[in-house]
All heavy atoms as TSV, in Angstrom:
chain	resi	resn	atom	element	x	y	z
A	1	MET	N	N	124.409	84.639	66.601
A	1	MET	CA	C	123.149	83.822	66.438
A	1	MET	C	C	122.359	84.035	67.698
A	1	MET	O	O	121.142	83.805	67.711
A	1	MET	CB	C	123.488	82.363	66.301
A	1	MET	CG	C	124.097	82.029	64.969
A	1	MET	SD	S	123.198	82.693	63.533
A	1	MET	CE	C	122.146	81.378	63.196
A	2	GLN	N	N	122.959	84.540	68.841
A	2	GLN	CA	C	122.162	84.695	70.049
A	2	GLN	C	C	121.121	85.861	69.864
A	2	GLN	O	O	120.073	85.717	70.482
A	2	GLN	CB	C	123.122	85.059	71.256
A	2	GLN	CG	C	124.044	83.846	71.638
A	2	GLN	CD	C	123.226	82.832	72.343
A	2	GLN	OE1	O	122.061	83.032	72.741
A	2	GLN	NE2	N	123.774	81.719	72.432
A	3	ILE	N	N	121.476	86.787	69.113
A	3	ILE	CA	C	120.426	87.905	68.891
A	3	ILE	C	C	119.270	87.428	68.187
A	3	ILE	O	O	118.075	87.790	68.529
A	3	ILE	CB	C	121.137	89.030	68.137
A	3	ILE	CG1	C	122.218	89.717	69.010
A	3	ILE	CG2	C	120.103	90.126	67.757
A	3	ILE	CD1	C	123.037	90.691	68.320
A	4	LEU	N	N	119.459	86.558	67.261
A	4	LEU	CA	C	118.258	85.951	66.518
A	4	LEU	C	C	117.509	85.101	67.471
A	4	LEU	O	O	116.163	85.101	67.369
A	4	LEU	CB	C	118.767	85.141	65.314
A	4	LEU	CG	C	119.459	85.954	64.165
A	4	LEU	CD1	C	119.883	84.992	63.082
A	4	LEU	CD2	C	118.410	86.987	63.628
A	5	ASN	N	N	118.102	84.430	68.324
A	5	ASN	CA	C	117.342	83.530	69.304
A	5	ASN	C	C	116.507	84.489	70.219
A	5	ASN	O	O	115.374	84.186	70.579
A	5	ASN	CB	C	118.240	82.694	70.052
A	5	ASN	CG	C	118.792	81.524	69.261
A	5	ASN	OD1	O	118.281	81.251	68.246
A	5	ASN	ND2	N	119.956	81.009	69.717
A	6	LEU	N	N	117.138	85.568	70.661
A	6	LEU	CA	C	116.441	86.538	71.521
A	6	LEU	C	C	115.248	87.147	70.793
A	6	LEU	O	O	114.076	87.234	71.351
A	6	LEU	CB	C	117.389	87.608	71.984
A	6	LEU	CG	C	116.797	88.792	72.749
A	6	LEU	CD1	C	116.302	88.235	74.126
A	6	LEU	CD2	C	117.827	89.821	72.998
A	7	TRP	N	N	115.432	87.488	69.503
A	7	TRP	CA	C	114.361	88.051	68.741
A	7	TRP	C	C	113.229	87.083	68.533
A	7	TRP	O	O	112.061	87.449	68.679
A	7	TRP	CB	C	114.901	88.476	67.376
A	7	TRP	CG	C	113.970	89.321	66.633
A	7	TRP	CD1	C	113.189	88.962	65.515
A	7	TRP	CD2	C	113.652	90.646	66.810
A	7	TRP	NE1	N	112.364	89.978	65.059
A	7	TRP	CE2	C	112.657	91.016	65.887
A	7	TRP	CE3	C	114.016	91.610	67.768
A	7	TRP	CZ2	C	112.106	92.305	65.770
A	7	TRP	CZ3	C	113.463	92.877	67.645
A	7	TRP	CH2	C	112.480	93.174	66.726
A	8	ASP	N	N	113.476	85.843	68.283
A	8	ASP	CA	C	112.498	84.745	68.180
A	8	ASP	C	C	111.759	84.578	69.484
A	8	ASP	O	O	110.554	84.444	69.529
A	8	ASP	CB	C	113.060	83.429	67.837
A	8	ASP	CG	C	113.637	83.420	66.343
A	8	ASP	OD1	O	113.142	84.296	65.521
A	8	ASP	OD2	O	114.539	82.634	66.001
A	9	LYS	N	N	112.422	84.650	70.621
A	9	LYS	CA	C	111.817	84.570	71.895
A	9	LYS	C	C	110.873	85.672	72.235
A	9	LYS	O	O	109.749	85.589	72.678
A	9	LYS	CB	C	112.918	84.417	72.966
A	9	LYS	CG	C	112.371	84.008	74.336
A	9	LYS	CD	C	111.677	82.682	74.252
A	9	LYS	CE	C	111.958	81.856	75.492
A	9	LYS	NZ	N	111.207	80.596	75.329
A	10	LEU	N	N	111.306	86.943	71.832
A	10	LEU	CA	C	110.428	88.099	72.010
A	10	LEU	C	C	109.237	88.039	71.185
A	10	LEU	O	O	108.089	88.327	71.555
A	10	LEU	CB	C	111.250	89.422	71.723
A	10	LEU	CG	C	112.241	89.778	72.734
A	10	LEU	CD1	C	113.014	90.958	72.217
A	10	LEU	CD2	C	111.627	90.103	74.061
A	11	ASN	N	N	109.353	87.554	69.952
A	11	ASN	CA	C	108.228	87.316	69.009
A	11	ASN	C	C	107.227	86.242	69.647
A	11	ASN	O	O	106.033	86.469	69.580
A	11	ASN	CB	C	108.600	86.918	67.646
A	11	ASN	CG	C	109.158	88.072	66.856
A	11	ASN	OD1	O	108.753	89.169	67.047
A	11	ASN	ND2	N	109.998	87.757	65.888
A	12	GLU	N	N	107.768	85.203	70.216
A	12	GLU	CA	C	106.906	84.133	70.770
A	12	GLU	C	C	106.229	84.789	71.972
A	12	GLU	O	O	104.973	84.507	72.149
A	12	GLU	CB	C	107.889	83.077	71.268
A	12	GLU	CG	C	107.100	81.902	71.866
A	12	GLU	CD	C	108.190	80.854	72.407
A	12	GLU	OE1	O	109.203	80.648	71.767
A	12	GLU	OE2	O	107.897	80.303	73.454
A	13	TRP	N	N	106.820	85.526	72.812
A	13	TRP	CA	C	106.138	86.129	73.986
A	13	TRP	C	C	105.118	87.173	73.518
A	13	TRP	O	O	104.051	87.195	74.136
A	13	TRP	CB	C	107.110	86.781	74.899
A	13	TRP	CG	C	107.948	85.911	75.733
A	13	TRP	CD1	C	107.793	84.544	75.939
A	13	TRP	CD2	C	109.183	86.229	76.480
A	13	TRP	NE1	N	108.795	84.049	76.729
A	13	TRP	CE2	C	109.688	85.064	76.989
A	13	TRP	CE3	C	109.850	87.412	76.599
A	13	TRP	CZ2	C	110.813	84.988	77.827
A	13	TRP	CZ3	C	111.044	87.371	77.360
A	13	TRP	CH2	C	111.470	86.255	77.924
A	14	SER	N	N	105.367	87.873	72.487
A	14	SER	CA	C	104.492	88.892	72.104
A	14	SER	C	C	103.203	88.221	71.497
A	14	SER	O	O	102.116	88.819	71.627
A	14	SER	CB	C	105.087	89.916	71.085
A	14	SER	OG	O	105.384	89.178	69.911
A	15	GLU	N	N	103.398	87.080	70.784
A	15	GLU	CA	C	102.199	86.428	70.248
A	15	GLU	C	C	101.361	85.864	71.453
A	15	GLU	O	O	100.131	85.939	71.300
A	15	GLU	CB	C	102.623	85.280	69.370
A	15	GLU	CG	C	103.171	85.703	68.084
A	15	GLU	CD	C	102.203	86.368	67.232
A	15	GLU	OE1	O	100.992	86.029	67.186
A	15	GLU	OE2	O	102.579	87.459	66.597
A	16	GLY	N	N	102.000	85.419	72.460
A	16	GLY	CA	C	101.244	84.960	73.713
A	16	GLY	C	C	100.457	86.081	74.309
A	16	GLY	O	O	99.339	85.916	74.760
A	17	LEU	N	N	101.159	87.239	74.468
A	17	LEU	CA	C	100.503	88.392	75.084
A	17	LEU	C	C	99.375	88.894	74.242
A	17	LEU	O	O	98.283	89.211	74.746
A	17	LEU	CB	C	101.540	89.495	75.257
A	17	LEU	CG	C	101.003	90.848	75.868
A	17	LEU	CD1	C	100.487	90.650	77.276
A	17	LEU	CD2	C	102.012	91.896	75.852
A	18	LYS	N	N	99.538	88.892	72.878
A	18	LYS	CA	C	98.522	89.313	71.939
A	18	LYS	C	C	97.292	88.343	72.130
A	18	LYS	O	O	96.096	88.874	72.212
A	18	LYS	CB	C	99.042	89.274	70.524
A	18	LYS	CG	C	98.086	89.693	69.472
A	18	LYS	CD	C	98.793	89.756	68.193
A	18	LYS	CE	C	97.918	89.344	67.022
A	18	LYS	NZ	N	98.609	89.362	65.735
A	19	ALA	N	N	97.491	87.051	72.202
A	19	ALA	CA	C	96.344	86.141	72.311
A	19	ALA	C	C	95.642	86.351	73.670
A	19	ALA	O	O	94.401	86.337	73.683
A	19	ALA	CB	C	96.921	84.723	72.281
A	20	TRP	N	N	96.420	86.605	74.747
A	20	TRP	CA	C	95.879	86.777	76.049
A	20	TRP	C	C	94.962	88.058	76.078
A	20	TRP	O	O	93.891	88.043	76.547
A	20	TRP	CB	C	96.956	86.939	77.085
A	20	TRP	CG	C	96.362	87.017	78.437
A	20	TRP	CD1	C	95.982	85.982	79.292
A	20	TRP	CD2	C	96.147	88.213	79.227
A	20	TRP	NE1	N	95.501	86.520	80.490
A	20	TRP	CE2	C	95.641	87.865	80.447
A	20	TRP	CE3	C	96.396	89.566	78.926
A	20	TRP	CZ2	C	95.325	88.764	81.466
A	20	TRP	CZ3	C	96.083	90.445	79.970
A	20	TRP	CH2	C	95.517	90.042	81.107
A	21	ILE	N	N	95.499	89.175	75.478
A	21	ILE	CA	C	94.706	90.329	75.336
A	21	ILE	C	C	93.424	90.161	74.525
A	21	ILE	O	O	92.365	90.646	74.912
A	21	ILE	CB	C	95.568	91.539	74.854
A	21	ILE	CG1	C	96.582	91.939	75.877
A	21	ILE	CG2	C	94.691	92.721	74.437
A	21	ILE	CD1	C	97.570	93.009	75.411
A	22	PHE	N	N	93.499	89.501	73.377
A	22	PHE	CA	C	92.314	89.256	72.604
A	22	PHE	C	C	91.302	88.510	73.451
A	22	PHE	O	O	90.092	88.529	73.247
A	22	PHE	CB	C	92.621	88.535	71.281
A	22	PHE	CG	C	93.146	89.470	70.217
A	22	PHE	CD1	C	94.043	88.987	69.334
A	22	PHE	CD2	C	92.725	90.756	70.116
A	22	PHE	CE1	C	94.569	89.883	68.363
A	22	PHE	CE2	C	93.209	91.633	69.121
A	22	PHE	CZ	C	94.137	91.166	68.174
A	23	ASP	N	N	91.708	87.443	74.228
A	23	ASP	CA	C	90.879	86.677	75.067
A	23	ASP	C	C	90.210	87.542	76.179
A	23	ASP	O	O	89.078	87.199	76.577
A	23	ASP	CB	C	91.598	85.511	75.727
A	23	ASP	CG	C	91.959	84.521	74.690
A	23	ASP	OD1	O	91.401	84.463	73.616
A	23	ASP	OD2	O	92.873	83.677	75.089
A	24	HIS	N	N	90.853	88.550	76.623
A	24	HIS	CA	C	90.340	89.381	77.856
A	24	HIS	C	C	90.124	90.842	77.441
A	24	HIS	O	O	90.090	91.668	78.332
A	24	HIS	CB	C	91.395	89.326	78.866
A	24	HIS	CG	C	91.543	87.867	79.410
A	24	HIS	ND1	N	92.590	87.072	78.921
A	24	HIS	CD2	C	90.894	87.167	80.379
A	24	HIS	CE1	C	92.441	85.903	79.574
A	24	HIS	NE2	N	91.535	85.961	80.461
A	25	TYR	N	N	89.814	91.120	76.105
A	25	TYR	CA	C	89.717	92.543	75.792
A	25	TYR	C	C	88.480	93.177	76.365
A	25	TYR	O	O	88.445	94.414	76.444
A	25	TYR	CB	C	89.583	92.647	74.174
A	25	TYR	CG	C	88.299	92.145	73.686
A	25	TYR	CD1	C	87.272	93.048	73.444
A	25	TYR	CD2	C	88.116	90.831	73.267
A	25	TYR	CE1	C	86.073	92.597	72.878
A	25	TYR	CE2	C	86.924	90.386	72.764
A	25	TYR	CZ	C	85.910	91.299	72.572
A	25	TYR	OH	O	84.737	90.831	72.074
A	26	ASN	N	N	87.435	92.530	76.794
A	26	ASN	CA	C	86.275	93.106	77.397
A	26	ASN	C	C	86.393	93.346	78.862
A	26	ASN	O	O	85.433	93.712	79.532
A	26	ASN	CB	C	85.100	92.347	77.004
A	26	ASN	CG	C	85.172	90.848	77.515
A	26	ASN	OD1	O	86.170	90.427	78.055
A	26	ASN	ND2	N	84.046	90.191	77.406
A	27	ASN	N	N	87.557	93.027	79.505
A	27	ASN	CA	C	87.754	93.222	80.926
A	27	ASN	C	C	88.100	94.670	81.159
A	27	ASN	O	O	89.185	95.109	80.793
A	27	ASN	CB	C	88.788	92.262	81.407
A	27	ASN	CG	C	88.924	92.284	82.892
A	27	ASN	OD1	O	88.439	93.169	83.643
A	27	ASN	ND2	N	89.692	91.436	83.450
A	28	PRO	N	N	87.317	95.447	81.876
A	28	PRO	CA	C	87.632	96.848	82.171
A	28	PRO	C	C	88.975	97.058	83.038
A	28	PRO	O	O	89.624	98.044	82.830
A	28	PRO	CB	C	86.405	97.414	82.816
A	28	PRO	CG	C	85.657	96.289	83.380
A	28	PRO	CD	C	86.018	95.109	82.517
A	29	LEU	N	N	89.200	96.101	83.853
A	29	LEU	CA	C	90.455	96.192	84.673
A	29	LEU	C	C	91.673	96.130	83.884
A	29	LEU	O	O	92.670	96.785	84.082
A	29	LEU	CB	C	90.448	95.085	85.743
A	29	LEU	CG	C	89.470	95.293	86.870
A	29	LEU	CD1	C	89.560	94.117	87.867
A	29	LEU	CD2	C	89.599	96.582	87.604
A	30	LEU	N	N	91.676	95.392	82.759
A	30	LEU	CA	C	92.771	95.315	81.809
A	30	LEU	C	C	93.036	96.667	81.229
A	30	LEU	O	O	94.181	97.105	81.165
A	30	LEU	CB	C	92.465	94.264	80.674
A	30	LEU	CG	C	93.436	94.214	79.520
A	30	LEU	CD1	C	94.755	93.676	79.973
A	30	LEU	CD2	C	92.917	93.423	78.374
A	31	TRP	N	N	92.020	97.304	80.808
A	31	TRP	CA	C	92.252	98.668	80.160
A	31	TRP	C	C	92.643	99.716	81.125
A	31	TRP	O	O	93.488	100.512	80.821
A	31	TRP	CB	C	90.956	99.062	79.356
A	31	TRP	CG	C	90.712	98.051	78.238
A	31	TRP	CD1	C	89.754	97.137	78.164
A	31	TRP	CD2	C	91.484	97.921	77.093
A	31	TRP	NE1	N	89.808	96.365	77.039
A	31	TRP	CE2	C	90.928	96.850	76.340
A	31	TRP	CE3	C	92.618	98.506	76.631
A	31	TRP	CZ2	C	91.503	96.403	75.196
A	31	TRP	CZ3	C	93.155	98.101	75.422
A	31	TRP	CH2	C	92.590	97.092	74.683
A	32	VAL	N	N	92.025	99.612	82.322
A	32	VAL	CA	C	92.538	100.557	83.367
A	32	VAL	C	C	94.003	100.310	83.662
A	32	VAL	O	O	94.796	101.314	83.810
A	32	VAL	CB	C	91.659	100.466	84.626
A	32	VAL	CG1	C	92.267	101.119	85.771
A	32	VAL	CG2	C	90.225	100.908	84.360
A	33	GLY	N	N	94.380	99.102	83.822
A	33	GLY	CA	C	95.846	98.785	83.985
A	33	GLY	C	C	96.712	99.192	82.951
A	33	GLY	O	O	97.772	99.775	83.182
A	34	ILE	N	N	96.263	99.056	81.685
A	34	ILE	CA	C	97.085	99.503	80.566
A	34	ILE	C	C	97.232	100.972	80.506
A	34	ILE	O	O	98.322	101.517	80.330
A	34	ILE	CB	C	96.446	99.010	79.214
A	34	ILE	CG1	C	96.668	97.539	79.067
A	34	ILE	CG2	C	97.041	99.740	78.045
A	34	ILE	CD1	C	95.941	96.836	77.892
A	35	ILE	N	N	96.145	101.670	80.807
A	35	ILE	CA	C	96.214	103.160	80.891
A	35	ILE	C	C	97.071	103.665	82.048
A	35	ILE	O	O	97.888	104.547	81.881
A	35	ILE	CB	C	94.813	103.781	80.991
A	35	ILE	CG1	C	94.030	103.492	79.668
A	35	ILE	CG2	C	94.817	105.245	81.303
A	35	ILE	CD1	C	92.571	103.833	79.596
A	36	VAL	N	N	96.950	103.059	83.176
A	36	VAL	CA	C	97.831	103.434	84.328
A	36	VAL	C	C	99.271	103.174	84.146
A	36	VAL	O	O	100.154	104.018	84.347
A	36	VAL	CB	C	97.386	102.695	85.622
A	36	VAL	CG1	C	98.374	102.859	86.754
A	36	VAL	CG2	C	95.995	103.207	86.065
A	37	VAL	N	N	99.589	102.071	83.489
A	37	VAL	CA	C	101.041	101.728	83.145
A	37	VAL	C	C	101.540	102.726	82.118
A	37	VAL	O	O	102.641	103.227	82.238
A	37	VAL	CB	C	101.193	100.220	82.710
A	37	VAL	CG1	C	102.534	100.008	82.113
A	37	VAL	CG2	C	100.952	99.288	83.936
A	38	GLY	N	N	100.733	102.975	81.106
A	38	GLY	CA	C	101.172	103.927	80.105
A	38	GLY	C	C	101.376	105.338	80.705
A	38	GLY	O	O	102.325	106.057	80.347
A	39	PHE	N	N	100.550	105.813	81.604
A	39	PHE	CA	C	100.704	107.049	82.298
A	39	PHE	C	C	101.916	107.081	83.117
A	39	PHE	O	O	102.666	108.114	83.142
A	39	PHE	CB	C	99.453	107.350	83.178
A	39	PHE	CG	C	99.568	108.688	83.863
A	39	PHE	CD1	C	99.386	109.854	83.264
A	39	PHE	CD2	C	99.798	108.599	85.266
A	39	PHE	CE1	C	99.604	111.050	83.877
A	39	PHE	CE2	C	100.008	109.802	85.944
A	39	PHE	CZ	C	99.761	110.999	85.277
A	40	LEU	N	N	102.235	105.993	83.813
A	40	LEU	CA	C	103.438	105.941	84.652
A	40	LEU	C	C	104.737	105.998	83.830
A	40	LEU	O	O	105.695	106.673	84.170
A	40	LEU	CB	C	103.444	104.725	85.587
A	40	LEU	CG	C	102.416	104.719	86.689
A	40	LEU	CD1	C	102.379	103.389	87.369
A	40	LEU	CD2	C	102.582	105.860	87.609
A	41	ILE	N	N	104.675	105.311	82.684
A	41	ILE	CA	C	105.840	105.308	81.747
A	41	ILE	C	C	106.014	106.756	81.246
A	41	ILE	O	O	107.119	107.252	81.169
A	41	ILE	CB	C	105.673	104.273	80.681
A	41	ILE	CG1	C	105.802	102.874	81.237
A	41	ILE	CG2	C	106.717	104.488	79.584
A	41	ILE	CD1	C	105.510	101.722	80.288
A	42	PHE	N	N	104.918	107.409	80.803
A	42	PHE	CA	C	104.949	108.714	80.340
A	42	PHE	C	C	105.504	109.632	81.409
A	42	PHE	O	O	106.362	110.503	81.130
A	42	PHE	CB	C	103.554	109.190	79.885
A	42	PHE	CG	C	103.549	110.655	79.573
A	42	PHE	CD1	C	104.005	111.084	78.304
A	42	PHE	CD2	C	102.968	111.569	80.419
A	42	PHE	CE1	C	103.997	112.442	77.954
A	42	PHE	CE2	C	102.968	112.942	80.080
A	42	PHE	CZ	C	103.426	113.321	78.883
A	43	LYS	N	N	105.013	109.589	82.614
A	43	LYS	CA	C	105.499	110.429	83.638
A	43	LYS	C	C	106.860	110.265	83.963
A	43	LYS	O	O	107.685	111.215	84.147
A	43	LYS	CB	C	104.686	110.108	84.920
A	43	LYS	CG	C	105.004	111.080	86.073
A	43	LYS	CD	C	104.122	110.725	87.293
A	43	LYS	CE	C	104.455	111.581	88.513
A	43	LYS	NZ	N	103.834	111.294	89.667
A	44	ALA	N	N	107.448	109.052	84.003
A	44	ALA	CA	C	108.856	108.778	84.151
A	44	ALA	C	C	109.749	109.416	83.100
A	44	ALA	O	O	110.719	110.008	83.339
A	44	ALA	CB	C	109.039	107.275	84.363
A	45	VAL	N	N	109.355	109.188	81.846
A	45	VAL	CA	C	110.127	109.691	80.746
A	45	VAL	C	C	110.032	111.202	80.696
A	45	VAL	O	O	111.101	111.861	80.472
A	45	VAL	CB	C	109.586	109.035	79.358
A	45	VAL	CG1	C	110.218	109.739	78.169
A	45	VAL	CG2	C	109.879	107.603	79.363
A	46	PHE	N	N	108.931	111.714	80.916
A	46	PHE	CA	C	108.781	113.213	80.910
A	46	PHE	C	C	109.564	113.838	81.990
A	46	PHE	O	O	110.289	114.865	81.857
A	46	PHE	CB	C	107.308	113.602	81.113
A	46	PHE	CG	C	107.079	115.090	80.957
A	46	PHE	CD1	C	106.943	115.676	79.781
A	46	PHE	CD2	C	106.841	115.870	82.061
A	46	PHE	CE1	C	106.781	117.021	79.620
A	46	PHE	CE2	C	106.624	117.180	81.964
A	46	PHE	CZ	C	106.616	117.765	80.727
A	47	SER	N	N	109.586	113.219	83.222
A	47	SER	CA	C	110.388	113.759	84.339
A	47	SER	C	C	111.819	113.668	84.030
A	47	SER	O	O	112.565	114.557	84.409
A	47	SER	CB	C	109.962	112.924	85.625
A	47	SER	OG	O	110.807	113.308	86.604
A	48	THR	N	N	112.253	112.548	83.460
A	48	THR	CA	C	113.614	112.341	83.147
A	48	THR	C	C	114.110	113.412	82.122
A	48	THR	O	O	115.230	113.937	82.251
A	48	THR	CB	C	113.845	110.935	82.657
A	48	THR	OG1	O	113.527	109.987	83.699
A	48	THR	CG2	C	115.346	110.719	82.355
A	49	LEU	N	N	113.387	113.598	81.105
A	49	LEU	CA	C	113.796	114.489	80.008
A	49	LEU	C	C	113.611	115.976	80.368
A	49	LEU	O	O	114.125	116.822	79.704
A	49	LEU	CB	C	112.962	114.169	78.784
A	49	LEU	CG	C	113.219	112.819	78.139
A	49	LEU	CD1	C	112.332	112.617	76.918
A	49	LEU	CD2	C	114.727	112.687	77.730
A	50	ASN	N	N	112.796	116.304	81.381
A	50	ASN	CA	C	112.498	117.667	81.745
A	50	ASN	C	C	113.288	118.205	82.928
A	50	ASN	O	O	112.975	119.130	83.623
A	50	ASN	CB	C	111.053	117.775	82.062
A	50	ASN	CG	C	110.498	119.111	81.533
A	50	ASN	OD1	O	111.206	119.719	80.737
A	50	ASN	ND2	N	109.285	119.394	81.919
A	51	LYS	N	N	114.448	117.551	83.217
A	51	LYS	CA	C	115.272	117.954	84.337
A	51	LYS	C	C	116.017	119.287	83.917
A	51	LYS	O	O	116.478	119.384	82.840
A	51	LYS	CB	C	116.292	116.930	84.763
A	51	LYS	CG	C	115.627	115.657	85.243
A	51	LYS	CD	C	115.945	115.431	86.635
A	51	LYS	CE	C	115.182	114.076	87.052
A	51	LYS	NZ	N	115.083	113.945	88.363
A	52	ASP	N	N	116.224	120.119	84.909
A	52	ASP	CA	C	116.974	121.410	84.612
A	52	ASP	C	C	118.493	121.204	84.883
A	52	ASP	O	O	118.861	120.562	85.798
A	52	ASP	CB	C	116.392	122.563	85.423
A	52	ASP	CG	C	115.031	122.986	84.936
A	52	ASP	OD1	O	114.771	122.713	83.791
A	52	ASP	OD2	O	114.317	123.618	85.790
């Protein structure tokens, strides 16, 4: 039952994040931050998978 509680908590957090993004969608710093975080995640995954 703990897994279901964790899943419910993640759904609750994602709804809060979704509402926050909809409230601030016109903020350019939000989009720059999302792009920078996405690029950093891509760079980390690419670097990890591309080791010789």
